[in-house]
Backbone atoms as SQL, in Angstrom:
CREATE TABLE atoms (id INTEGER PRIMARY KEY, chain TEXT, resi INTEGER, resn TEXT, atom TEXT, x REAL, y REAL, z REAL);
INSERT INTO atoms VALUES
  (1, 'A', 1, 'MET', 'N', -3.456, -22.163, -17.002),
  (2, 'A', 1, 'MET', 'CA', -3.946, -21.023, -16.255),
  (3, 'A', 1, 'MET', 'C', -2.756, -20.197, -15.771),
  (4, 'A', 2, 'SER', 'N', -2.847, -18.882, -15.882),
  (5, 'A', 2, 'SER', 'CA', -1.776, -17.974, -15.510),
  (6, 'A', 2, 'SER', 'C', -1.867, -17.601, -14.035),
  (7, 'A', 3, 'ASN', 'N', -0.706, -17.400, -13.400),
  (8, 'A', 3, 'ASN', 'CA', -0.652, -16.944, -12.011),
  (9, 'A', 3, 'ASN', 'C', -0.521, -15.430, -11.923),
  (10, 'A', 4, 'GLU', 'N', -0.514, -14.757, -13.057),
  (11, 'A', 4, 'GLU', 'CA', -0.366, -13.318, -13.066),
  (12, 'A', 4, 'GLU', 'C', -1.625, -12.647, -12.529),
  (13, 'A', 5, 'VAL', 'N', -1.401, -11.533, -11.838),
  (14, 'A', 5, 'VAL', 'CA', -2.484, -10.753, -11.277),
  (15, 'A', 5, 'VAL', 'C', -2.852, -9.667, -12.275),
  (16, 'A', 6, 'SER', 'N', -4.120, -9.498, -12.527),
  (17, 'A', 6, 'SER', 'CA', -4.579, -8.441, -13.417),
  (18, 'A', 6, 'SER', 'C', -4.700, -7.146, -12.608),
  (19, 'A', 7, 'LEU', 'N', -3.874, -6.170, -12.961),
  (20, 'A', 7, 'LEU', 'CA', -3.869, -4.896, -12.250),
  (21, 'A', 7, 'LEU', 'C', -4.473, -3.808, -13.123),
  (22, 'A', 8, 'PRO', 'N', -5.112, -2.827, -12.483),
  (23, 'A', 8, 'PRO', 'CA', -5.621, -1.709, -13.263),
  (24, 'A', 8, 'PRO', 'C', -4.466, -0.933, -13.887),
  (25, 'A', 9, 'LYS', 'N', -4.716, -0.306, -15.015),
  (26, 'A', 9, 'LYS', 'CA', -3.693, 0.484, -15.698),
  (27, 'A', 9, 'LYS', 'C', -4.223, 1.866, -15.963),
  (28, 'A', 10, 'PRO', 'N', -3.618, 2.897, -15.489),
  (29, 'A', 10, 'PRO', 'CA', -2.591, 2.863, -14.461),
  (30, 'A', 10, 'PRO', 'C', -3.219, 2.708, -13.082),
  (31, 'A', 11, 'VAL', 'N', -2.400, 2.256, -12.141),
  (32, 'A', 11, 'VAL', 'CA', -2.841, 2.214, -10.749),
  (33, 'A', 11, 'VAL', 'C', -2.828, 3.657, -10.242),
  (34, 'A', 12, 'ARG', 'N', -3.917, 4.036, -9.598),
  (35, 'A', 12, 'ARG', 'CA', -4.063, 5.395, -9.070),
  (36, 'A', 12, 'ARG', 'C', -4.241, 5.345, -7.550),
  (37, 'A', 13, 'PHE', 'N', -3.683, 6.355, -6.887),
  (38, 'A', 13, 'PHE', 'CA', -3.747, 6.388, -5.432),
  (39, 'A', 13, 'PHE', 'C', -5.183, 6.420, -4.928),
  (40, 'A', 14, 'ASP', 'N', -5.956, 7.411, -5.376),
  (41, 'A', 14, 'ASP', 'CA', -7.319, 7.561, -4.847),
  (42, 'A', 14, 'ASP', 'C', -8.220, 6.379, -5.193),
  (43, 'A', 15, 'ALA', 'N', -8.056, 5.830, -6.369),
  (44, 'A', 15, 'ALA', 'CA', -8.944, 4.760, -6.828),
  (45, 'A', 15, 'ALA', 'C', -8.524, 3.370, -6.364),
  (46, 'A', 16, 'HIS', 'N', -7.214, 3.135, -6.197),
  (47, 'A', 16, 'HIS', 'CA', -6.753, 1.767, -5.975),
  (48, 'A', 16, 'HIS', 'C', -5.907, 1.552, -4.715),
  (49, 'A', 17, 'VAL', 'N', -5.108, 2.529, -4.318),
  (50, 'A', 17, 'VAL', 'CA', -4.158, 2.333, -3.216),
  (51, 'A', 17, 'VAL', 'C', -4.741, 2.741, -1.866),
  (52, 'A', 18, 'LYS', 'N', -5.260, 3.928, -1.789),
  (53, 'A', 18, 'LYS', 'CA', -5.743, 4.472, -0.520),
  (54, 'A', 18, 'LYS', 'C', -6.707, 3.527, 0.194),
  (55, 'A', 19, 'GLY', 'N', -7.623, 2.932, -0.531),
  (56, 'A', 19, 'GLY', 'CA', -8.620, 2.045, 0.058),
  (57, 'A', 19, 'GLY', 'C', -8.069, 0.724, 0.574),
  (58, 'A', 20, 'LEU', 'N', -6.827, 0.409, 0.246),
  (59, 'A', 20, 'LEU', 'CA', -6.218, -0.823, 0.755),
  (60, 'A', 20, 'LEU', 'C', -5.928, -0.731, 2.248),
  (61, 'A', 21, 'PHE', 'N', -5.743, 0.500, 2.731),
  (62, 'A', 21, 'PHE', 'CA', -5.399, 0.715, 4.134),
  (63, 'A', 21, 'PHE', 'C', -6.641, 1.057, 4.937),
  (64, 'A', 22, 'SER', 'N', -6.904, 0.270, 5.964),
  (65, 'A', 22, 'SER', 'CA', -8.073, 0.509, 6.809),
  (66, 'A', 22, 'SER', 'C', -7.866, 1.762, 7.662),
  (67, 'A', 23, 'ASP', 'N', -8.955, 2.269, 8.205),
  (68, 'A', 23, 'ASP', 'CA', -8.860, 3.409, 9.123),
  (69, 'A', 23, 'ASP', 'C', -8.009, 3.046, 10.332),
  (70, 'A', 24, 'GLU', 'N', -8.113, 1.813, 10.779),
  (71, 'A', 24, 'GLU', 'CA', -7.315, 1.360, 11.928),
  (72, 'A', 24, 'GLU', 'C', -5.821, 1.384, 11.597),
  (73, 'A', 25, 'GLN', 'N', -5.460, 0.900, 10.406),
  (74, 'A', 25, 'GLN', 'CA', -4.056, 0.926, 9.989),
  (75, 'A', 25, 'GLN', 'C', -3.573, 2.368, 9.839),
  (76, 'A', 26, 'ARG', 'N', -4.427, 3.206, 9.287),
  (77, 'A', 26, 'ARG', 'CA', -4.081, 4.619, 9.133),
  (78, 'A', 26, 'ARG', 'C', -3.798, 5.242, 10.492),
  (79, 'A', 27, 'ASN', 'N', -4.695, 5.039, 11.445),
  (80, 'A', 27, 'ASN', 'CA', -4.526, 5.618, 12.776),
  (81, 'A', 27, 'ASN', 'C', -3.275, 5.095, 13.458),
  (82, 'A', 28, 'CYS', 'N', -2.989, 3.821, 13.290),
  (83, 'A', 28, 'CYS', 'CA', -1.794, 3.214, 13.877),
  (84, 'A', 28, 'CYS', 'C', -0.535, 3.908, 13.356),
  (85, 'A', 29, 'MET', 'N', -0.450, 4.128, 12.046),
  (86, 'A', 29, 'MET', 'CA', 0.732, 4.757, 11.472),
  (87, 'A', 29, 'MET', 'C', 0.817, 6.234, 11.840),
  (88, 'A', 30, 'LEU', 'N', -0.320, 6.893, 12.002),
  (89, 'A', 30, 'LEU', 'CA', -0.296, 8.286, 12.447),
  (90, 'A', 30, 'LEU', 'C', 0.330, 8.384, 13.828),
  (91, 'A', 31, 'VAL', 'N', -0.039, 7.457, 14.712),
  (92, 'A', 31, 'VAL', 'CA', 0.485, 7.462, 16.080),
  (93, 'A', 31, 'VAL', 'C', 1.941, 7.003, 16.112),
  (94, 'A', 32, 'GLN', 'N', 2.237, 5.898, 15.451),
  (95, 'A', 32, 'GLN', 'CA', 3.583, 5.321, 15.521),
  (96, 'A', 32, 'GLN', 'C', 4.608, 6.050, 14.662),
  (97, 'A', 33, 'GLY', 'N', 4.220, 6.399, 13.455),
  (98, 'A', 33, 'GLY', 'CA', 5.194, 6.957, 12.524),
  (99, 'A', 33, 'GLY', 'C', 5.002, 8.416, 12.179),
  (100, 'A', 34, 'GLY', 'N', 3.827, 8.946, 12.500),
  (101, 'A', 34, 'GLY', 'CA', 3.557, 10.336, 12.192),
  (102, 'A', 34, 'GLY', 'C', 3.240, 10.594, 10.731),
  (103, 'A', 35, 'TRP', 'N', 2.891, 9.539, 9.997),
  (104, 'A', 35, 'TRP', 'CA', 2.524, 9.720, 8.590),
  (105, 'A', 35, 'TRP', 'C', 1.204, 9.032, 8.313),
  (106, 'A', 36, 'ASP', 'N', 0.548, 9.535, 7.272),
  (107, 'A', 36, 'ASP', 'CA', -0.844, 9.200, 6.993),
  (108, 'A', 36, 'ASP', 'C', -0.958, 8.308, 5.753),
  (109, 'A', 37, 'LEU', 'N', -1.465, 7.089, 5.943),
  (110, 'A', 37, 'LEU', 'CA', -1.623, 6.143, 4.839),
  (111, 'A', 37, 'LEU', 'C', -2.736, 6.539, 3.874),
  (112, 'A', 38, 'HIS', 'N', -3.487, 7.567, 4.188),
  (113, 'A', 38, 'HIS', 'CA', -4.532, 8.044, 3.284),
  (114, 'A', 38, 'HIS', 'C', -4.122, 9.324, 2.565),
  (115, 'A', 39, 'LYS', 'N', -2.837, 9.705, 2.669),
  (116, 'A', 39, 'LYS', 'CA', -2.312, 10.879, 1.971),
  (117, 'A', 39, 'LYS', 'C', -1.275, 10.439, 0.947),
  (118, 'A', 40, 'LEU', 'N', -1.508, 10.815, -0.287),
  (119, 'A', 40, 'LEU', 'CA', -0.633, 10.421, -1.386),
  (120, 'A', 40, 'LEU', 'C', 0.829, 10.722, -1.089),
  (121, 'A', 41, 'GLU', 'N', 1.137, 11.930, -0.679),
  (122, 'A', 41, 'GLU', 'CA', 2.542, 12.311, -0.476),
  (123, 'A', 41, 'GLU', 'C', 3.214, 11.488, 0.625),
  (124, 'A', 42, 'ASP', 'N', 2.494, 11.146, 1.675),
  (125, 'A', 42, 'ASP', 'CA', 3.067, 10.328, 2.748),
  (126, 'A', 42, 'ASP', 'C', 3.352, 8.911, 2.257),
  (127, 'A', 43, 'VAL', 'N', 2.405, 8.324, 1.543),
  (128, 'A', 43, 'VAL', 'CA', 2.596, 6.954, 1.052),
  (129, 'A', 43, 'VAL', 'C', 3.687, 6.923, -0.014),
  (130, 'A', 44, 'LYS', 'N', 3.748, 7.937, -0.826),
  (131, 'A', 44, 'LYS', 'CA', 4.803, 8.033, -1.837),
  (132, 'A', 44, 'LYS', 'C', 6.176, 8.135, -1.161),
  (133, 'A', 45, 'LEU', 'N', 6.293, 8.993, -0.163),
  (134, 'A', 45, 'LEU', 'CA', 7.554, 9.186, 0.561),
  (135, 'A', 45, 'LEU', 'C', 8.023, 7.906, 1.246),
  (136, 'A', 46, 'TRP', 'N', 7.089, 7.155, 1.820),
  (137, 'A', 46, 'TRP', 'CA', 7.419, 5.947, 2.586),
  (138, 'A', 46, 'TRP', 'C', 7.166, 4.660, 1.801),
  (139, 'A', 47, 'HIS', 'N', 6.968, 4.753, 0.510),
  (140, 'A', 47, 'HIS', 'CA', 6.617, 3.612, -0.344),
  (141, 'A', 47, 'HIS', 'C', 7.532, 2.413, -0.135),
  (142, 'A', 48, 'LYS', 'N', 8.824, 2.616, -0.206),
  (143, 'A', 48, 'LYS', 'CA', 9.784, 1.511, -0.104),
  (144, 'A', 48, 'LYS', 'C', 9.648, 0.796, 1.247),
  (145, 'A', 49, 'ARG', 'N', 9.523, 1.562, 2.302),
  (146, 'A', 49, 'ARG', 'CA', 9.390, 0.988, 3.645),
  (147, 'A', 49, 'ARG', 'C', 8.050, 0.257, 3.802),
  (148, 'A', 50, 'ILE', 'N', 6.987, 0.859, 3.273),
  (149, 'A', 50, 'ILE', 'CA', 5.671, 0.229, 3.348),
  (150, 'A', 50, 'ILE', 'C', 5.686, -1.114, 2.638),
  (151, 'A', 51, 'VAL', 'N', 6.211, -1.155, 1.418),
  (152, 'A', 51, 'VAL', 'CA', 6.272, -2.411, 0.658),
  (153, 'A', 51, 'VAL', 'C', 7.108, -3.447, 1.397),
  (154, 'A', 52, 'ALA', 'N', 8.239, -3.036, 1.958),
  (155, 'A', 52, 'ALA', 'CA', 9.097, -3.974, 2.697),
  (156, 'A', 52, 'ALA', 'C', 8.364, -4.553, 3.903),
  (157, 'A', 53, 'LYS', 'N', 7.672, -3.702, 4.655),
  (158, 'A', 53, 'LYS', 'CA', 6.962, -4.163, 5.855),
  (159, 'A', 53, 'LYS', 'C', 5.761, -5.054, 5.496),
  (160, 'A', 54, 'LEU', 'N', 5.060, -4.699, 4.435),
  (161, 'A', 54, 'LEU', 'CA', 3.956, -5.552, 3.991),
  (162, 'A', 54, 'LEU', 'C', 4.487, -6.900, 3.516),
  (163, 'A', 55, 'SER', 'N', 5.601, -6.877, 2.806),
  (164, 'A', 55, 'SER', 'CA', 6.172, -8.105, 2.245),
  (165, 'A', 55, 'SER', 'C', 6.711, -9.041, 3.320),
  (166, 'A', 56, 'ASP', 'N', 7.303, -8.473, 4.388),
  (167, 'A', 56, 'ASP', 'CA', 7.852, -9.343, 5.435),
  (168, 'A', 56, 'ASP', 'C', 6.832, -9.679, 6.522),
  (169, 'A', 57, 'GLY', 'N', 5.615, -9.131, 6.396),
  (170, 'A', 57, 'GLY', 'CA', 4.539, -9.456, 7.330),
  (171, 'A', 57, 'GLY', 'C', 4.535, -8.640, 8.611),
  (172, 'A', 58, 'SER', 'N', 5.448, -7.670, 8.748),
  (173, 'A', 58, 'SER', 'CA', 5.467, -6.865, 9.971),
  (174, 'A', 58, 'SER', 'C', 4.430, -5.737, 9.930),
  (175, 'A', 59, 'MET', 'N', 3.790, -5.583, 8.800),
  (176, 'A', 59, 'MET', 'CA', 2.702, -4.623, 8.647),
  (177, 'A', 59, 'MET', 'C', 1.584, -5.338, 7.906),
  (178, 'A', 60, 'PRO', 'N', 0.362, -5.203, 8.328),
  (179, 'A', 60, 'PRO', 'CA', -0.114, -4.425, 9.458),
  (180, 'A', 60, 'PRO', 'C', 0.170, -5.135, 10.780),
  (181, 'A', 61, 'GLU', 'N', 0.525, -4.339, 11.748),
  (182, 'A', 61, 'GLU', 'CA', 0.846, -4.868, 13.073),
  (183, 'A', 61, 'GLU', 'C', -0.396, -5.491, 13.690),
  (184, 'A', 62, 'GLY', 'N', -0.277, -6.733, 14.102),
  (185, 'A', 62, 'GLY', 'CA', -1.378, -7.423, 14.754),
  (186, 'A', 62, 'GLY', 'C', -2.495, -7.868, 13.823),
  (187, 'A', 63, 'GLY', 'N', -2.321, -7.648, 12.541),
  (188, 'A', 63, 'GLY', 'CA', -3.369, -8.010, 11.592),
  (189, 'A', 63, 'GLY', 'C', -2.919, -9.140, 10.693),
  (190, 'A', 64, 'PRO', 'N', -3.810, -9.598, 9.853),
  (191, 'A', 64, 'PRO', 'CA', -3.426, -10.672, 8.939),
  (192, 'A', 64, 'PRO', 'C', -2.446, -10.162, 7.877),
  (193, 'A', 65, 'ARG', 'N', -1.574, -11.038, 7.457),
  (194, 'A', 65, 'ARG', 'CA', -0.601, -10.705, 6.422),
  (195, 'A', 65, 'ARG', 'C', -1.322, -10.425, 5.106),
  (196, 'A', 66, 'TRP', 'N', -0.877, -9.401, 4.400),
  (197, 'A', 66, 'TRP', 'CA', -1.473, -9.066, 3.112),
  (198, 'A', 66, 'TRP', 'C', -1.102, -10.099, 2.075),
  (199, 'A', 67, 'PRO', 'N', -2.036, -10.472, 1.216),
  (200, 'A', 67, 'PRO', 'CA', -1.709, -11.381, 0.111),
  (201, 'A', 67, 'PRO', 'C', -0.860, -10.642, -0.936),
  (202, 'A', 68, 'PRO', 'N', -0.050, -11.368, -1.666),
  (203, 'A', 68, 'PRO', 'CA', 0.816, -10.748, -2.676),
  (204, 'A', 68, 'PRO', 'C', 0.063, -9.889, -3.689),
  (205, 'A', 69, 'GLU', 'N', -1.189, -10.234, -3.976),
  (206, 'A', 69, 'GLU', 'CA', -1.962, -9.470, -4.952),
  (207, 'A', 69, 'GLU', 'C', -2.192, -8.028, -4.499),
  (208, 'A', 70, 'ARG', 'N', -2.390, -7.834, -3.207),
  (209, 'A', 70, 'ARG', 'CA', -2.592, -6.472, -2.683),
  (210, 'A', 70, 'ARG', 'C', -1.293, -5.690, -2.703),
  (211, 'A', 71, 'ILE', 'N', -0.207, -6.350, -2.341),
  (212, 'A', 71, 'ILE', 'CA', 1.103, -5.692, -2.358),
  (213, 'A', 71, 'ILE', 'C', 1.479, -5.315, -3.789),
  (214, 'A', 72, 'ALA', 'N', 1.097, -6.154, -4.746),
  (215, 'A', 72, 'ALA', 'CA', 1.388, -5.885, -6.159),
  (216, 'A', 72, 'ALA', 'C', 0.747, -4.587, -6.629),
  (217, 'A', 73, 'ILE', 'N', -0.403, -4.245, -6.085),
  (218, 'A', 73, 'ILE', 'CA', -1.059, -2.991, -6.456),
  (219, 'A', 73, 'ILE', 'C', -0.193, -1.803, -6.057),
  (220, 'A', 74, 'ILE', 'N', 0.348, -1.842, -4.858),
  (221, 'A', 74, 'ILE', 'CA', 1.186, -0.739, -4.384),
  (222, 'A', 74, 'ILE', 'C', 2.494, -0.679, -5.169),
  (223, 'A', 75, 'LYS', 'N', 3.060, -1.826, -5.476),
  (224, 'A', 75, 'LYS', 'CA', 4.281, -1.845, -6.296),
  (225, 'A', 75, 'LYS', 'C', 4.007, -1.273, -7.679),
  (226, 'A', 76, 'GLN', 'N', 2.880, -1.644, -8.277),
  (227, 'A', 76, 'GLN', 'CA', 2.546, -1.148, -9.610),
  (228, 'A', 76, 'GLN', 'C', 2.284, 0.349, -9.597),
  (229, 'A', 77, 'TRP', 'N', 1.756, 0.866, -8.497),
  (230, 'A', 77, 'TRP', 'CA', 1.517, 2.302, -8.367),
  (231, 'A', 77, 'TRP', 'C', 2.819, 3.069, -8.571),
  (232, 'A', 78, 'LYS', 'N', 3.906, 2.558, -7.992),
  (233, 'A', 78, 'LYS', 'CA', 5.217, 3.205, -8.194),
  (234, 'A', 78, 'LYS', 'C', 5.620, 3.096, -9.669),
  (235, 'A', 79, 'GLU', 'N', 5.457, 1.917, -10.258),
  (236, 'A', 79, 'GLU', 'CA', 5.812, 1.719, -11.664),
  (237, 'A', 79, 'GLU', 'C', 5.005, 2.652, -12.579),
  (238, 'A', 80, 'ASP', 'N', 3.809, 3.017, -12.149),
  (239, 'A', 80, 'ASP', 'CA', 2.951, 3.919, -12.907),
  (240, 'A', 80, 'ASP', 'C', 3.186, 5.382, -12.513),
  (241, 'A', 81, 'ASN', 'N', 4.325, 5.637, -11.880),
  (242, 'A', 81, 'ASN', 'CA', 4.751, 7.004, -11.505),
  (243, 'A', 81, 'ASN', 'C', 3.831, 7.677, -10.506),
  (244, 'A', 82, 'PHE', 'N', 3.369, 6.898, -9.524),
  (245, 'A', 82, 'PHE', 'CA', 2.601, 7.445, -8.406),
  (246, 'A', 82, 'PHE', 'C', 1.442, 8.334, -8.852),
  (247, 'A', 83, 'GLN', 'N', 0.579, 7.769, -9.683),
  (248, 'A', 83, 'GLN', 'CA', -0.585, 8.517, -10.184),
  (249, 'A', 83, 'GLN', 'C', -1.509, 8.874, -9.012),
  (250, 'A', 84, 'PRO', 'N', -2.067, 10.101, -9.037),
  (251, 'A', 84, 'PRO', 'CA', -2.954, 10.523, -7.929),
  (252, 'A', 84, 'PRO', 'C', -4.277, 9.771, -7.912);
């Protein structure tokens, strides 16, 4: 049995990434960072930081740590050239 995660090809922001972030997480980042997790350009601009924070467990603040499969979707989105 393989441990590989089956990801959509290509990963798209509206279809696959945006929905990963809850309204609560979105509101938190709007207040704390001034950027919107439901806007493609904001997530694209902060992609590296978002992935780092998700990977080290510091995001989402006060919430459960994201499983690697969810983080892999966001990483693949970059590999797929940030499809809308």
